[in-house]
Each structure stands twice: as C-alpha cells, then as structure tokens.
All heavy atoms as a GROMACS GRO file, in nm:
protein
  638
    1MET      N    1   4.843  12.180  17.251
    1MET     CA    2   4.965  12.119  17.205
    1MET      C    3   4.977  12.139  17.054
    1MET      O    4   4.885  12.110  16.980
    1MET     CB    5   4.962  11.970  17.239
    1MET     CG    6   5.084  11.895  17.199
    1MET     SD    7   5.074  11.727  17.263
    1MET     CE    8   5.150  11.640  17.133
    2ASN      N    9   5.089  12.191  17.012
    2ASN     CA   10   5.113  12.210  16.869
    2ASN      C   11   5.158  12.079  16.808
    2ASN      O   12   5.256  12.021  16.851
    2ASN     CB   13   5.221  12.316  16.845
    2ASN     CG   14   5.167  12.456  16.864
    2ASN    OD1   15   5.047  12.477  16.852
    2ASN    ND2   16   5.254  12.550  16.894
    3LYS      N   17   5.085  12.038  16.708
    3LYS     CA   18   5.122  11.915  16.639
    3LYS      C   19   5.198  11.952  16.513
    3LYS      O   20   5.147  12.023  16.428
    3LYS     CB   21   4.998  11.832  16.604
    3LYS     CG   22   5.033  11.702  16.539
    3LYS     CD   23   4.909  11.623  16.506
    3LYS     CE   24   4.951  11.497  16.434
    3LYS     NZ   25   4.838  11.424  16.382
    4LYS      N   26   5.320  11.904  16.503
    4LYS     CA   27   5.400  11.928  16.384
    4LYS      C   28   5.351  11.838  16.271
    4LYS      O   29   5.305  11.728  16.294
    4LYS     CB   30   5.547  11.894  16.409
    4LYS     CG   31   5.619  11.984  16.504
    4LYS     CD   32   5.764  11.939  16.512
    4LYS     CE   33   5.844  12.018  16.610
    4LYS     NZ   34   5.983  11.969  16.616
    5SER      N   35   5.365  11.888  16.149
    5SER     CA   36   5.337  11.801  16.036
    5SER      C   37   5.455  11.705  16.021
    5SER      O   38   5.564  11.728  16.074
    5SER     CB   39   5.316  11.881  15.908
    5SER     OG   40   5.438  11.939  15.867
    6TYR      N   41   5.432  11.599  15.948
    6TYR     CA   42   5.536  11.497  15.934
    6TYR      C   43   5.658  11.551  15.858
    6TYR      O   44   5.768  11.505  15.878
    6TYR     CB   45   5.481  11.373  15.866
    6TYR     CG   46   5.372  11.306  15.948
    6TYR    CD1   47   5.248  11.278  15.893
    6TYR    CD2   48   5.393  11.272  16.080
    6TYR    CE1   49   5.148  11.219  15.968
    6TYR    CE2   50   5.296  11.213  16.156
    6TYR     CZ   51   5.173  11.186  16.100
    6TYR     OH   52   5.074  11.127  16.175
    7HIS      N   53   5.638  11.652  15.775
    7HIS     CA   54   5.749  11.711  15.700
    7HIS      C   55   5.842  11.790  15.792
    7HIS      O   56   5.960  11.803  15.765
    7HIS     CB   57   5.697  11.803  15.590
    7HIS     CG   58   5.609  11.733  15.491
    7HIS    ND1   59   5.656  11.636  15.406
    7HIS    CD2   60   5.477  11.746  15.464
    7HIS    CE1   61   5.557  11.591  15.331
    7HIS    NE2   62   5.447  11.656  15.365
    8GLU      N   63   5.786  11.843  15.901
    8GLU     CA   64   5.864  11.925  15.994
    8GLU      C   65   5.937  11.844  16.101
    8GLU      O   66   6.022  11.897  16.171
    8GLU     CB   67   5.772  12.026  16.062
    8GLU     CG   68   5.706  12.124  15.966
    8GLU     CD   69   5.602  12.209  16.034
    8GLU    OE1   70   5.566  12.180  16.150
    8GLU    OE2   71   5.556  12.305  15.972
    9MET      N   72   5.902  11.719  16.116
    9MET     CA   73   5.962  11.636  16.221
    9MET      C   74   6.100  11.589  16.181
    9MET      O   75   6.129  11.569  16.063
    9MET     CB   76   5.874  11.514  16.249
    9MET     CG   77   5.745  11.542  16.316
    9MET     SD   78   5.658  11.386  16.345
    9MET     CE   79   5.543  11.436  16.468
   10SER      N   80   6.183  11.568  16.282
   10SER     CA   81   6.315  11.511  16.257
   10SER      C   82   6.300  11.360  16.235
   10SER      O   83   6.195  11.302  16.258
   10SER     CB   84   6.408  11.537  16.376
   10SER     OG   85   6.365  11.465  16.489
   11ASN      N   86   6.408  11.299  16.190
   11ASN     CA   87   6.405  11.154  16.166
   11ASN      C   88   6.374  11.076  16.293
   11ASN      O   89   6.296  10.980  16.292
   11ASN     CB   90   6.538  11.107  16.106
   11ASN     CG   91   6.560  11.161  15.967
   11ASN    OD1   92   6.466  11.206  15.901
   11ASN    ND2   93   6.684  11.157  15.922
   12GLU      N   94   6.434  11.118  16.404
   12GLU     CA   95   6.412  11.048  16.531
   12GLU      C   96   6.268  11.062  16.577
   12GLU      O   97   6.208  10.968  16.628
   12GLU     CB   98   6.507  11.103  16.639
   12GLU     CG   99   6.654  11.070  16.615
   12GLU     CD  100   6.719  11.166  16.516
   12GLU    OE1  101   6.667  11.278  16.496
   12GLU    OE2  102   6.822  11.128  16.457
   13GLU      N  103   6.211  11.182  16.557
   13GLU     CA  104   6.072  11.203  16.595
   13GLU      C  105   5.978  11.118  16.510
   13GLU      O  106   5.880  11.064  16.561
   13GLU     CB  107   6.035  11.351  16.581
   13GLU     CG  108   6.096  11.441  16.685
   13GLU     CD  109   6.066  11.588  16.660
   13GLU    OE1  110   6.060  11.629  16.542
   13GLU    OE2  111   6.050  11.660  16.760
   14LEU      N  112   6.009  11.107  16.383
   14LEU     CA  113   5.926  11.024  16.294
   14LEU      C  114   5.933  10.877  16.332
   14LEU      O  115   5.831  10.807  16.333
   14LEU     CB  116   5.969  11.041  16.149
   14LEU     CG  117   5.907  11.156  16.072
   14LEU    CD1  118   5.968  11.166  15.934
   14LEU    CD2  119   5.758  11.140  16.063
   15ILE      N  120   6.053  10.830  16.360
   15ILE     CA  121   6.069  10.689  16.399
   15ILE      C  122   5.995  10.662  16.530
   15ILE      O  123   5.928  10.559  16.544
   15ILE     CB  124   6.218  10.652  16.408
   15ILE    CG1  125   6.280  10.655  16.268
   15ILE    CG2  126   6.238  10.516  16.473
   15ILE    CD1  127   6.431  10.644  16.266
   16ASN      N  128   6.004  10.756  16.624
   16ASN     CA  129   5.934  10.740  16.751
   16ASN      C  130   5.782  10.744  16.729
   16ASN      O  131   5.708  10.664  16.788
   16ASN     CB  132   5.976  10.850  16.849
   16ASN     CG  133   5.921  10.827  16.987
   16ASN    OD1  134   5.902  10.713  17.028
   16ASN    ND2  135   5.896  10.934  17.060
   17ALA      N  136   5.734  10.834  16.644
   17ALA     CA  137   5.591  10.842  16.614
   17ALA      C  138   5.543  10.714  16.547
   17ALA      O  139   5.431  10.668  16.572
   17ALA     CB  140   5.563  10.962  16.524
   18LYS      N  141   5.628  10.656  16.462
   18LYS     CA  142   5.592  10.530  16.396
   18LYS      C  143   5.576  10.418  16.498
   18LYS      O  144   5.479  10.342  16.493
   18LYS     CB  145   5.698  10.492  16.294
   18LYS     CG  146   5.672  10.362  16.223
   18LYS     CD  147   5.782  10.328  16.125
   18LYS     CE  148   5.759  10.192  16.062
   18LYS     NZ  149   5.866  10.155  15.970
   19LYS      N  150   5.669  10.410  16.593
   19LYS     CA  151   5.660  10.305  16.696
   19LYS      C  152   5.536  10.321  16.781
   19LYS      O  153   5.462  10.225  16.804
   19LYS     CB  154   5.784  10.310  16.785
   19LYS     CG  155   5.910  10.261  16.720
   19LYS     CD  156   6.028  10.274  16.816
   19LYS     CE  157   6.159  10.240  16.747
   19LYS     NZ  158   6.274  10.258  16.837
   20VAL      N  159   5.510  10.443  16.826
   20VAL     CA  160   5.395  10.469  16.913
   20VAL      C  161   5.264  10.443  16.840
   20VAL      O  162   5.172  10.379  16.893
   20VAL     CB  163   5.401  10.613  16.968
   20VAL    CG1  164   5.273  10.650  17.039
   20VAL    CG2  165   5.520  10.629  17.062
   21THR      N  166   5.255  10.490  16.716
   21THR     CA  167   5.132  10.472  16.638
   21THR      C  168   5.108  10.325  16.607
   21THR      O  169   4.994  10.278  16.612
   21THR     CB  170   5.139  10.554  16.509
   21THR    OG1  171   5.167  10.690  16.541
   21THR    CG2  172   5.009  10.548  16.433
   22THR      N  173   5.214  10.253  16.576
   22THR     CA  174   5.200  10.110  16.547
   22THR      C  175   5.148  10.034  16.670
   22THR      O  176   5.055   9.954  16.660
   22THR     CB  177   5.333  10.050  16.502
   22THR    OG1  178   5.379  10.121  16.388
   22THR    CG2  179   5.321   9.902  16.470
   23ILE      N  180   5.208  10.061  16.784
   23ILE     CA  181   5.167   9.993  16.907
   23ILE      C  182   5.023  10.027  16.941
   23ILE      O  183   4.942   9.939  16.973
   23ILE     CB  184   5.262  10.028  17.023
   23ILE    CG1  185   5.399   9.967  16.998
   23ILE    CG2  186   5.206   9.983  17.157
   23ILE    CD1  187   5.508  10.015  17.094
   24ALA      N  188   4.988  10.155  16.931
   24ALA     CA  189   4.851  10.198  16.964
   24ALA      C  190   4.750  10.135  16.869
   24ALA      O  191   4.644  10.088  16.913
   24ALA     CB  192   4.842  10.349  16.960
   25ALA      N  193   4.780  10.133  16.741
   25ALA     CA  194   4.686  10.079  16.642
   25ALA      C  195   4.666   9.930  16.661
   25ALA      O  196   4.552   9.880  16.657
   25ALA     CB  197   4.735  10.110  16.501
   26VAL      N  198   4.774   9.858  16.683
   26VAL     CA  199   4.763   9.713  16.699
   26VAL      C  200   4.690   9.677  16.829
   26VAL      O  201   4.600   9.591  16.828
   26VAL     CB  202   4.903   9.647  16.693
   26VAL    CG1  203   4.898   9.503  16.736
   26VAL    CG2  204   4.961   9.660  16.554
   27LEU      N  205   4.726   9.743  16.938
   27LEU     CA  206   4.659   9.713  17.065
   27LEU      C  207   4.510   9.747  17.059
   27LEU      O  208   4.427   9.670  17.109
   27LEU     CB  209   4.727   9.788  17.179
   27LEU     CG  210   4.861   9.734  17.224
   27LEU    CD1  211   4.921   9.822  17.334
   27LEU    CD2  212   4.847   9.592  17.275
   28LEU      N  213   4.477   9.861  17.000
   28LEU     CA  214   4.336   9.898  16.990
   28LEU      C  215   4.259   9.800  16.903
   28LEU      O  216   4.146   9.763  16.935
   28LEU     CB  217   4.322  10.040  16.937
   28LEU     CG  218   4.181  10.096  16.931
   28LEU    CD1  219   4.117  10.098  17.069
   28LEU    CD2  220   4.182  10.236  16.872
   29THR      N  221   4.320   9.756  16.795
   29THR     CA  222   4.254   9.659  16.707
   29THR      C  223   4.229   9.528  16.780
   29THR      O  224   4.120   9.471  16.773
   29THR     CB  225   4.339   9.634  16.582
   29THR    OG1  226   4.360   9.758  16.514
   29THR    CG2  227   4.273   9.535  16.488
   30VAL      N  228   4.328   9.480  16.853
   30VAL     CA  229   4.312   9.356  16.929
   30VAL      C  230   4.204   9.370  17.036
   30VAL      O  231   4.118   9.282  17.050
   30VAL     CB  232   4.448   9.313  16.992
   30VAL    CG1  233   4.429   9.201  17.092
   30VAL    CG2  234   4.546   9.274  16.884
   31MET      N  235   4.205   9.482  17.107
   31MET     CA  236   4.105   9.502  17.211
   31MET      C  237   3.964   9.512  17.154
   31MET      O  238   3.868   9.460  17.212
   31MET     CB  239   4.138   9.627  17.293
   31MET     CG  240   4.265   9.614  17.375
   31MET     SD  241   4.265   9.471  17.485
   31MET     CE  242   4.137   9.516  17.598
   32LEU      N  243   3.951   9.577  17.039
   32LEU     CA  244   3.818   9.586  16.977
   32LEU      C  245   3.769   9.451  16.927
   32LEU      O  246   3.650   9.420  16.935
   32LEU     CB  247   3.820   9.688  16.862
   32LEU     CG  248   3.832   9.834  16.905
   32LEU    CD1  249   3.839   9.924  16.782
   32LEU    CD2  250   3.718   9.877  16.995
   33LEU      N  251   3.861   9.369  16.876
   33LEU     CA  252   3.822   9.234  16.835
   33LEU      C  253   3.779   9.150  16.954
   33LEU      O  254   3.681   9.074  16.945
   33LEU     CB  255   3.936   9.167  16.759
   33LEU     CG  256   3.963   9.221  16.619
   33LEU    CD1  257   4.089   9.158  16.562
   33LEU    CD2  258   3.844   9.196  16.528
   34ILE      N  259   3.850   9.162  17.065
   34ILE     CA  260   3.812   9.089  17.186
   34ILE      C  261   3.676   9.137  17.234
   34ILE      O  262   3.588   9.056  17.270
   34ILE     CB  263   3.919   9.106  17.296
   34ILE    CG1  264   4.046   9.032  17.256
   34ILE    CG2  265   3.868   9.058  17.431
   34ILE    CD1  266   4.165   9.060  17.346
   35LEU      N  267   3.654   9.268  17.234
   35LEU     CA  268   3.526   9.322  17.277
   35LEU      C  269   3.412   9.279  17.186
   35LEU      O  270   3.303   9.248  17.233
   35LEU     CB  271   3.534   9.475  17.283
   35LEU     CG  272   3.413   9.548  17.340
   35LEU    CD1  273   3.384   9.501  17.483
   35LEU    CD2  274   3.438   9.697  17.339
   36LEU      N  275   3.439   9.273  17.057
   36LEU     CA  276   3.337   9.226  16.963
   36LEU      C  277   3.303   9.079  16.990
   36LEU      O  278   3.186   9.040  16.993
   36LEU     CB  279   3.385   9.243  16.819
   36LEU     CG  280   3.289   9.196  16.710
   36LEU    CD1  281   3.161   9.278  16.712
   36LEU    CD2  282   3.356   9.203  16.575
   37GLY      N  283   3.406   8.998  17.013
   37GLY     CA  284   3.384   8.858  17.045
   37GLY      C  285   3.304   8.841  17.173
   37GLY      O  286   3.212   8.757  17.180
   38MET      N  287   3.337   8.920  17.274
   38MET     CA  288   3.262   8.913  17.400
   38MET      C  289   3.118   8.955  17.380
   38MET      O  290   3.026   8.893  17.436
   38MET     CB  291   3.329   9.001  17.505
   38MET     CG  292   3.459   8.948  17.558
   38MET     SD  293   3.547   9.064  17.667
   38MET     CE  294   3.422   9.115  17.779
   39GLY      N  295   3.096   9.058  17.301
   39GLY     CA  296   2.960   9.105  17.277
   39GLY      C  297   2.877   9.002  17.204
   39GLY      O  298   2.760   8.980  17.236
   40ILE      N  299   2.937   8.938  17.104
   40ILE     CA  300   2.866   8.833  17.030
   40ILE      C  301   2.836   8.714  17.121
   40ILE      O  302   2.727   8.659  17.119
   40ILE     CB  303   2.947   8.791  16.906
   40ILE    CG1  304   2.948   8.905  16.805
   40ILE    CG2  305   2.891   8.664  16.844
   40ILE    CD1  306   3.042   8.883  16.688
   41TYR      N  307   2.935   8.675  17.202
   41TYR     CA  308   2.915   8.563  17.293
   41TYR      C  309   2.802   8.591  17.392
   41TYR      O  310   2.715   8.507  17.414
   41TYR     CB  311   3.044   8.533  17.369
   41TYR     CG  312   3.028   8.425  17.473
   41TYR    CD1  313   3.019   8.292  17.436
   41TYR    CD2  314   3.022   8.457  17.608
   41TYR    CE1  315   3.002   8.193  17.530
   41TYR    CE2  316   3.006   8.359  17.704
   41TYR     CZ  317   2.996   8.227  17.665
   41TYR     OH  318   2.979   8.129  17.758
   42ILE      N  319   2.802   8.711  17.449
   42ILE     CA  320   2.696   8.746  17.545
   42ILE      C  321   2.561   8.752  17.475
   42ILE      O  322   2.459   8.709  17.531
   42ILE     CB  323   2.730   8.880  17.614
   42ILE    CG1  324   2.850   8.860  17.708
   42ILE    CG2  325   2.611   8.934  17.692
   42ILE    CD1  326   2.904   8.990  17.767
   43SER      N  327   2.558   8.803  17.353
   43SER     CA  328   2.432   8.811  17.279
   43SER      C  329   2.376   8.673  17.247
   43SER      O  330   2.255   8.652  17.249
   43SER     CB  331   2.451   8.890  17.150
   43SER     OG  332   2.480   9.024  17.178
   44VAL      N  333   2.466   8.580  17.217
   44VAL     CA  334   2.421   8.444  17.182
   44VAL      C  335   2.378   8.367  17.306
   44VAL      O  336   2.275   8.298  17.304
   44VAL     CB  337   2.532   8.368  17.106
   44VAL    CG1  338   2.500   8.221  17.092
   44VAL    CG2  339   2.555   8.432  16.970
   45THR      N  340   2.453   8.377  17.414
   45THR     CA  341   2.422   8.296  17.532
   45THR      C  342   2.309   8.353  17.616
   45THR      O  343   2.230   8.277  17.672
   45THR     CB  344   2.547   8.280  17.621
   45THR    OG1  345   2.595   8.409  17.657
   45THR    CG2  346   2.654   8.202  17.548
   46LYS      N  347   2.300   8.485  17.626
   46LYS     CA  348   2.195   8.544  17.711
   46LYS      C  349   2.092   8.613  17.624
   46LYS      O  350   1.999   8.551  17.576
   46LYS     CB  351   2.257   8.639  17.812
   46LYS     CG  352   2.350   8.567  17.910
   46LYS     CD  353   2.406   8.661  18.012
   46LYS     CE  354   2.500   8.581  18.103
   46LYS     NZ  355   2.557   8.664  18.206
   47LYS      N  356   2.110   8.739  17.606
   47LYS     CA  357   2.022   8.816  17.519
   47LYS      C  358   2.105   8.924  17.452
   47LYS      O  359   2.224   8.938  17.479
   47LYS     CB  360   1.906   8.877  17.598
   47LYS     CG  361   1.949   8.970  17.708
   47LYS     CD  362   1.831   9.030  17.781
   47LYS     CE  363   1.882   9.128  17.886
   47LYS     NZ  364   1.775   9.198  17.951
   48PHE      N  365   2.043   9.001  17.365
   48PHE     CA  366   2.117   9.104  17.293
   48PHE      C  367   2.183   9.200  17.390
   48PHE      O  368   2.123   9.243  17.488
   48PHE     CB  369   2.024   9.181  17.199
   48PHE     CG  370   2.093   9.292  17.128
   48PHE    CD1  371   2.181   9.266  17.024
   48PHE    CD2  372   2.073   9.423  17.166
   48PHE    CE1  373   2.247   9.369  16.958
   48PHE    CE2  374   2.139   9.526  17.102
   48PHE     CZ  375   2.225   9.499  16.998
   49SER      N  376   2.306   9.234  17.360
   49SER     CA  377   2.381   9.326  17.443
   49SER      C  378   2.429   9.444  17.358
   49SER      O  379   2.468   9.427  17.243
   49SER     CB  380   2.502   9.255  17.504
   49SER     OG  381   2.582   9.346  17.573
   50ALA      N  382   2.430   9.559  17.417
   50ALA     CA  383   2.476   9.679  17.347
   50ALA      C  384   2.628   9.679  17.330
   50ALA      O  385   2.683   9.764  17.260
   50ALA     CB  386   2.433   9.804  17.422
   51LEU      N  387   2.696   9.585  17.393
   51LEU     CA  388   2.841   9.575  17.379
   51LEU      C  389   2.884   9.550  17.235
   51LEU      O  390   2.996   9.580  17.197
   51LEU     CB  391   2.896   9.462  17.467
   51LEU     CG  392   2.906   9.488  17.615
   51LEU    CD1  393   2.953   9.362  17.688
   51LEU    CD2  394   3.001   9.602  17.644
   52VAL      N  395   2.795   9.495  17.154
   52VAL     CA  396   2.827   9.466  17.015
   52VAL      C  397   2.851   9.596  16.937
   52VAL      O  398   2.932   9.600  16.845
   52VAL     CB  399   2.715   9.383  16.950
   52VAL    CG1  400   2.743   9.357  16.804
   52VAL    CG2  401   2.698   9.252  17.025
   53ALA      N  402   2.785   9.703  16.974
   53ALA     CA  403   2.795   9.829  16.900
   53ALA      C  404   2.923   9.906  16.931
   53ALA      O  405   2.968   9.985  16.848
   53ALA     CB  406   2.675   9.916  16.932
   54ILE      N  407   2.982   9.884  17.046
   54ILE     CA  408   3.099   9.962  17.087
   54ILE      C  409   3.219   9.944  16.992
   54ILE      O  410   3.280  10.043  16.952
   54ILE     CB  411   3.137   9.931  17.233
   54ILE    CG1  412   3.026   9.979  17.326
   54ILE    CG2  413   3.269   9.998  17.271
   54ILE    CD1  414   3.042   9.939  17.470
   55PRO      N  415   3.256   9.823  16.952
   55PRO     CA  416   3.368   9.810  16.860
   55PRO      C  417   3.346   9.882  16.726
   55PRO      O  418   3.438   9.938  16.669
   55PRO     CB  419   3.383   9.659  16.838
   55PRO     CG  420   3.317   9.598  16.954
   55PRO     CD  421   3.210   9.692  16.997
   56PHE      N  422   3.222   9.881  16.679
   56PHE     CA  423   3.192   9.950  16.554
   56PHE      C  424   3.200  10.101  16.572
   56PHE      O  425   3.242  10.173  16.482
   56PHE     CB  426   3.055   9.909  16.501
   56PHE     CG  427   3.048   9.764  16.463
   56PHE    CD1  428   2.974   9.674  16.538
   56PHE    CD2  429   3.119   9.717  16.354
   56PHE    CE1  430   2.970   9.540  16.504
   56PHE    CE2  431   3.115   9.583  16.319
   56PHE     CZ  432   3.041   9.495  16.394
   57ALA      N  433   3.162  10.149  16.689
   57ALA     CA  434   3.167  10.293  16.715
   57ALA      C  435   3.312  10.342  16.730
   57ALA      O  436   3.342  10.456  16.695
   57ALA     CB  437   3.088  10.325  16.841
   58LEU      N  438   3.399  10.257  16.781
   58LEU     CA  439   3.538  10.296  16.804
   58LEU      C  440   3.632  10.260  16.689
   58LEU      O  441   3.749  10.297  16.690
   58LEU     CB  442   3.589  10.233  16.934
   58LEU     CG  443   3.521  10.280  17.062
   58LEU    CD1  444   3.577  10.204  17.181
   58LEU    CD2  445   3.536  10.429  17.081
   59SER      N  446   3.583  10.188  16.590
   59SER     CA  447   3.669  10.147  16.480
   59SER      C  448   3.725  10.262  16.396
   59SER      O  449   3.835  10.248  16.342
   59SER     CB  450   3.597  10.046  16.390
   59SER     OG  451   3.484  10.105  16.332
   60PRO      N  452   3.660  10.378  16.384
   60PRO     CA  453   3.723  10.487  16.310
   60PRO      C  454   3.857  10.532  16.369
   60PRO      O  455   3.944  10.581  16.296
   60PRO     CB  456   3.620  10.600  16.315
   60PRO     CG  457   3.490  10.531  16.328
   60PRO     CD  458   3.519  10.410  16.413
   61ILE      N  459   3.874  10.514  16.498
   61ILE     CA  460   4.002  10.551  16.560
   61ILE      C  461   4.114  10.465  16.504
   61ILE      O  462   4.224  10.514  16.475
   61ILE     CB  463   3.993  10.538  16.714
   61ILE    CG1  464   3.888  10.633  16.769
   61ILE    CG2  465   4.129  10.565  16.778
   61ILE    CD1  466   3.858  10.612  16.915
   62THR      N  467   4.088  10.336  16.487
   62THR     CA  468   4.192  10.248  16.431
   62THR      C  469   4.220  10.282  16.286
   62THR      O  470   4.334  10.278  16.242
   62THR     CB  471   4.152  10.100  16.443
   62THR    OG1  472   4.030  10.079  16.373
   62THR    CG2  473   4.136  10.058  16.588
   63ILE      N  474   4.116  10.320  16.213
   63ILE     CA  475   4.135  10.358  16.073
   63ILE      C  476   4.223  10.482  16.065
   63ILE      O  477   4.315  10.489  15.982
   63ILE     CB  478   3.998  10.381  16.005
   63ILE    CG1  479   3.922  10.249  15.997
   63ILE    CG2  480   4.016  10.442  15.866
   63ILE    CD1  481   3.777  10.264  15.959
   64ILE      N  482   4.198  10.580  16.151
   64ILE     CA  483   4.280  10.701  16.154
   64ILE      C  484   4.424  10.668  16.190
   64ILE      O  485   4.518  10.722  16.131
   64ILE     CB  486   4.220  10.804  16.252
   64ILE    CG1  487   4.088  10.856  16.197
   64ILE    CG2  488   4.317  10.919  16.278
   64ILE    CD1  489   4.008  10.938  16.297
   65ASN      N  490   4.443  10.579  16.288
   65ASN     CA  491   4.579  10.541  16.327
   65ASN      C  492   4.654  10.475  16.211
   65ASN      O  493   4.771  10.504  16.188
   65ASN     CB  494   4.576  10.446  16.447
   65ASN     CG  495   4.558  10.519  16.578
   65ASN    OD1  496   4.589  10.637  16.589
   65ASN    ND2  497   4.510  10.448  16.677
   66PHE      N  498   4.588  10.387  16.138
   66PHE     CA  499   4.654  10.320  16.026
   66PHE      C  500   4.681  10.417  15.911
   66PHE      O  501   4.782  10.405  15.842
   66PHE     CB  502   4.575  10.198  15.979
   66PHE     CG  503   4.592  10.078  16.070
   66PHE    CD1  504   4.486  10.029  16.142
   66PHE    CD2  505   4.715  10.016  16.083
   66PHE    CE1  506   4.502   9.918  16.226
   66PHE    CE2  507   4.732   9.906  16.165
   66PHE     CZ  508   4.626   9.858  16.238
   67LYS      N  509   4.594  10.515  15.890
   67LYS     CA  510   4.620  10.617  15.788
   67LYS      C  511   4.740  10.703  15.827
   67LYS      O  512   4.823  10.736  15.742
   67LYS     CB  513   4.497  10.705  15.767
   67LYS     CG  514   4.389  10.640  15.686
   67LYS     CD  515   4.274  10.735  15.660
   67LYS     CE  516   4.167  10.668  15.577
   67LYS     NZ  517   4.054  10.761  15.548
   68ASN      N  518   4.749  10.740  15.954
   68ASN     CA  519   4.864  10.817  16.001
   68ASN      C  520   4.993  10.736  15.988
   68ASN      O  521   5.098  10.790  15.953
   68ASN     CB  522   4.844  10.863  16.146
   68ASN     CG  523   4.747  10.976  16.157
   68ASN    OD1  524   4.724  11.051  16.062
   68ASN    ND2  525   4.686  10.990  16.274
   69LEU      N  526   4.984  10.608  16.017
   69LEU     CA  527   5.100  10.521  16.003
   69LEU      C  528   5.146  10.514  15.859
   69LEU      O  529   5.266  10.515  15.830
   69LEU     CB  530   5.067  10.381  16.057
   69LEU     CG  531   5.182  10.282  16.069
   69LEU    CD1  532   5.291  10.337  16.160
   69LEU    CD2  533   5.131  10.151  16.122
   70LYS      N  534   5.051  10.510  15.767
   70LYS     CA  535   5.085  10.508  15.625
   70LYS      C  536   5.154  10.638  15.585
   70LYS      O  537   5.253  10.637  15.510
   70LYS     CB  538   4.958  10.488  15.542
   70LYS     CG  539   4.984  10.474  15.395
   70LYS     CD  540   4.854  10.446  15.318
   70LYS     CE  541   4.882  10.435  15.170
   70LYS     NZ  542   4.758  10.410  15.095
   71LYS      N  543   5.106  10.752  15.635
   71LYS     CA  544   5.169  10.881  15.606
   71LYS      C  545   5.311  10.887  15.662
   71LYS      O  546   5.401  10.940  15.598
   71LYS     CB  547   5.086  10.995  15.663
   71LYS     CG  548   4.955  11.017  15.592
   71LYS     CD  549   4.876  11.128  15.659
   71LYS     CE  550   4.738  11.142  15.599
   71LYS     NZ  551   4.658  11.244  15.669
   72ILE      N  552   5.329  10.835  15.782
   72ILE     CA  553   5.463  10.834  15.844
   72ILE      C  554   5.557  10.748  15.761
   72ILE      O  555   5.671  10.787  15.734
   72ILE     CB  556   5.455  10.784  15.990
   72ILE    CG1  557   5.383  10.885  16.078
   72ILE    CG2  558   5.595  10.755  16.045
   72ILE    CD1  559   5.350  10.835  16.217
   73ASN      N  560   5.510  10.631  15.719
   73ASN     CA  561   5.594  10.543  15.637
   73ASN      C  562   5.630  10.608  15.504
   73ASN      O  563   5.743  10.594  15.456
   73ASN     CB  564   5.525  10.409  15.614
   73ASN     CG  565   5.531  10.321  15.737
   73ASN    OD1  566   5.622  10.331  15.818
   73ASN    ND2  567   5.431  10.236  15.752
   74GLN      N  568   5.536  10.681  15.444
   74GLN     CA  569   5.565  10.750  15.319
   74GLN      C  570   5.670  10.858  15.339
   74GLN      O  571   5.761  10.875  15.258
   74GLN     CB  572   5.438  10.811  15.260
   74GLN     CG  573   5.343  10.711  15.201
   74GLN     CD  574   5.212  10.773  15.155
   74GLN    OE1  575   5.182  10.887  15.189
   74GLN    NE2  576   5.135  10.697  15.079
   75GLU      N  577   5.660  10.933  15.449
   75GLU     CA  578   5.758  11.038  15.477
   75GLU      C  579   5.895  10.977  15.504
   75GLU      O  580   5.997  11.030  15.456
   75GLU     CB  581   5.712  11.121  15.597
   75GLU     CG  582   5.806  11.233  15.633
   75GLU     CD  583   5.821  11.340  15.525
   75GLU    OE1  584   5.727  11.361  15.445
   75GLU    OE2  585   5.929  11.401  15.520
   76LEU      N  586   5.899  10.867  15.577
   76LEU     CA  587   6.028  10.800  15.600
   76LEU      C  588   6.087  10.748  15.470
   76LEU      O  589   6.209  10.753  15.451
   76LEU     CB  590   6.011  10.686  15.701
   76LEU     CG  591   5.991  10.729  15.847
   76LEU    CD1  592   5.955  10.608  15.933
   76LEU    CD2  593   6.116  10.796  15.901
   77LYS      N  594   6.001  10.699  15.382
   77LYS     CA  595   6.048  10.648  15.253
   77LYS      C  596   6.106  10.761  15.168
   77LYS      O  597   6.209  10.742  15.100
   77LYS     CB  598   5.933  10.578  15.179
   77LYS     CG  599   5.975  10.507  15.054
   77LYS     CD  600   5.859  10.433  14.991
   77LYS     CE  601   5.902  10.362  14.865
   77LYS     NZ  602   5.789  10.292  14.802
   78THR      N  603   6.042  10.878  15.171
   78THR     CA  604   6.095  10.992  15.092
   78THR      C  605   6.229  11.038  15.147
   78THR      O  606   6.310  11.092  15.073
   78THR     CB  607   5.998  11.110  15.091
   78THR    OG1  608   5.974  11.154  15.224
   78THR    CG2  609   5.868  11.074  15.022
   79ARG      N  610   6.253  11.018  15.274
   79ARG     CA  611   6.382  11.055  15.336
   79ARG      C  612   6.486  10.945  15.321
   79ARG      O  613   6.600  10.962  15.362
   79ARG     CB  614   6.362  11.087  15.484
   79ARG     CG  615   6.276  11.209  15.506
   79ARG     CD  616   6.266  11.239  15.652
   79ARG     NE  617   6.173  11.349  15.675
   79ARG     CZ  618   6.161  11.409  15.791
   79ARG    NH1  619   6.234  11.372  15.896
   79ARG    NH2  620   6.074  11.509  15.805
   80GLY      N  621   6.447  10.831  15.270
   80GLY     CA  622   6.541  10.721  15.252
   80GLY      C  623   6.564  10.638  15.375
   80GLY      O  624   6.664  10.571  15.388
   81ILE      N  625   6.468  10.643  15.467
   81ILE     CA  626   6.478  10.565  15.591
   81ILE      C  627   6.368  10.459  15.587
   81ILE      O  628   6.255  10.486  15.550
   81ILE     CB  629   6.457  10.655  15.714
   81ILE    CG1  630   6.561  10.765  15.716
   81ILE    CG2  631   6.464  10.572  15.842
   81ILE    CD1  632   6.534  10.871  15.820
   82SER      N  633   6.402  10.338  15.625
   82SER     CA  634   6.300  10.233  15.628
   82SER      C  635   6.236  10.235  15.760
   82SER      O  636   6.138  10.235  15.801
   82SER     CB  637   6.362  10.097  15.606
   82SER     OG  638   6.457  10.070  15.706
   0.00000   0.00000   0.00000
C-alpha cells in the first residue's frame, strides 16, 4: 500500500486521517492503561505476572500515533483548517 505524505493528501483525506488516528490513539491508550491496572492487580493479589510488561512493550505504538496526529494537525494548520 502506498502511503501518501501529509503534504500530498487532500483536505478531506487529512481530516479523515485525523479522526481515525485520534480514535486509534485514544482507544489504545485506554486499553493499555486497563491492561496495566489488571497486571498490577494480579501481581499484588497473586504473584508476579508478565502482563505488567505488555503495556510498556506496546506503548511506542501510542507515541507514534500521537506524533502522527501532531503532524496532521500542523499540516491542517498550514492549510488554514482547524
């Protein structure tokens, strides 16, 4: 799949990418926080669980999503679209 740069996308494509990226980033962040809470709870009540490491291993994905969202917002701002 060819990924267009943000400069090559139309306004509608950018707005759609912003919506999708925002939803994905927020949902992933919430799910990782829930998973971290579950891992801590299981570790405290029973014994150490490897579930605690999973949110830390997957957190770079959320960082990338938020960086992409920032780039999209900057491109929309340069075009005069909020």
